[in-house]
C-alpha positions in Angstrom: 117.7 87.1 -107.8 117.9 83.7 -110.2 114.9 82.2 -107.6 112.5 85.3 -108.1 113.3 85.2 -112.4 112.6 82.1 -112.6 109.9 82.4 -110.6 108.6 85.3 -113.0 109.1 82.8 -116.3 106.9 80.2 -114.7 104.4 82.7 -114.2 104.8 84.1 -117.3 105.0 80.9 -119.3 101.3 79.6 -117.4 99.5 82.7 -118.8 100.5 82.9 -121.8 99.4 79.3 -122.3 96.2 79.6 -120.6 95.8 82.4 -122.7 96.4 80.6 -125.6 93.9 77.4 -124.7 90.3 79.9 -124.6 87.6 78.1 -126.3 84.9 79.1 -128.5 84.9 82.0 -130.7 84.3 86.4 -129.4 82.3 86.7 -126.8 77.9 86.4 -128.5 79.4 84.7 -131.0 78.4 81.4 -131.8 81.0 79.3 -133.6 79.3 77.5 -137.4 79.8 73.3 -137.5 83.4 72.1 -139.1 81.1 70.3 -141.0 79.7 72.8 -142.5 82.2 74.6 -144.3 83.7 72.5 -147.3 87.2 73.8 -148.6 88.1 72.6 -151.7 91.7 73.5 -151.8 93.8 70.4 -150.5 97.6 70.0 -150.2 97.6 68.4 -154.1 96.4 71.3 -155.6 93.2 69.3 -156.9 89.7 71.1 -156.3 86.5 70.3 -156.4 84.4 73.2 -157.0 81.4 71.5 -157.9 80.6 71.0 -154.4 80.9 74.3 -153.2 78.3 76.6 -152.5 77.4 80.0 -155.2 76.5 83.3 -154.0 74.5 84.7 -157.1 73.3 88.7 -156.4 70.2 89.7 -158.4 72.0 92.6 -159.6 75.8 93.7 -157.6 75.4 98.3 -158.3 72.7 99.9 -156.6 72.6 103.7 -157.8 70.2 106.2 -155.3 70.4 108.9 -158.2 70.3 112.4 -156.2 69.9 112.8 -152.5 70.5 115.5 -149.7 73.4 116.1 -147.4 72.9 114.2 -144.8 70.1 112.1 -145.8 70.0 107.9 -144.8 69.7 105.6 -147.5 69.5 101.7 -147.2 69.2 99.1 -150.0 69.0 95.4 -149.4 70.7 93.5 -151.9 69.0 90.1 -152.5 71.1 86.7 -153.7 70.3 83.1 -153.6 72.4 80.5 -153.2 72.4 78.4 -157.0 75.4 75.8 -155.5 75.2 72.3 -153.7 76.6 72.8 -150.2 75.7 75.4 -147.7 76.4 78.9 -148.1 78.1 81.1 -145.3 78.7 84.5 -145.0 81.4 85.1 -143.1 81.8 88.6 -142.9 80.3 92.0 -144.6 82.9 94.9 -144.5 82.8 98.8 -146.4 84.9 100.2 -147.8 83.5 103.8 -145.4 82.6 103.8 -141.9 79.3 105.7 -143.7 78.0 102.6 -145.2 76.2 99.6 -142.7 76.2 96.6 -143.9 73.9 93.9 -142.7 73.8 90.4 -143.7 72.5 86.6 -142.3 74.2 85.7 -139.7 73.2 81.5 -140.5 73.6 79.3 -143.0 72.0 80.1 -146.3 71.3 76.0 -148.1 71.4 75.4 -151.4 68.5 77.5 -153.3 67.5 79.6 -150.3 67.7 83.0 -150.5 68.7 85.7 -148.2 70.1 89.7 -148.4 72.4 91.9 -147.4 71.5 95.4 -146.3 73.6 98.0 -147.3 72.6 101.8 -144.9 74.2 105.2 -146.2 74.3 108.6 -143.5 75.4 111.2 -146.1 76.5 113.1 -143.9 79.0 115.2 -144.4 79.4 113.9 -147.7 79.2 115.6 -150.8 79.3 115.4 -154.4 79.9 111.5 -156.1 80.1 108.6 -154.1 81.0 104.8 -154.5 81.1 103.0 -151.6 82.1 99.1 -152.2 80.4 96.5 -150.0 83.1 93.1 -150.1 81.1 90.4 -148.5 82.8 87.4 -147.6 81.7 83.6 -147.8 82.8 79.9 -148.0 83.0 80.5 -151.6 85.4 80.2 -154.5 86.4 82.5 -154.9 85.8 83.9 -151.2 85.1 87.7 -152.2 82.6 89.2 -153.8 81.8 93.0 -154.0 78.9 94.8 -154.2 78.4 98.6 -154.4 76.2 101.6 -154.2 77.0 105.6 -155.0 74.9 108.8 -155.0 75.4 112.0 -156.2 75.2 113.9 -152.6 73.9 117.3 -152.8 74.4 119.8 -151.1 70.2 121.1 -149.6 70.5 124.7 -149.2 71.2 124.6 -153.0 68.6 121.6 -153.8 65.4 123.4 -152.1 
């Protein structure tokens, strides 16, 4: 019995070790080279924010106005990197499954521009809608919020 318990424990440790040593990112996802990520935070508490990328959106809110329930609309938020190093957008998350973002997966060099496109499906929505989109990047601070809004009306009353 002791030998069997020891064997199971050894197998468990070996499996745990191999599962923790996986190389690379998620399936189909390329890793960003470490030299592109500039983190100004240090153990000493001093930071050099002057060398960081800066994400500058032309506008941070878009109003679609009145739309008919069930209609899908989209808007492209233009931005530029006004900083001094490459801008990397790590993730763009939304406050609702009805809002779907797309964004550049490659670094944006200083002085270059890009687009975060946000699509909104109003199916099942009525009334005033305001959706937040959080752009997480290697800027300081690392989160920038952009918003879309619309007044979703009933299709039978708007004909």
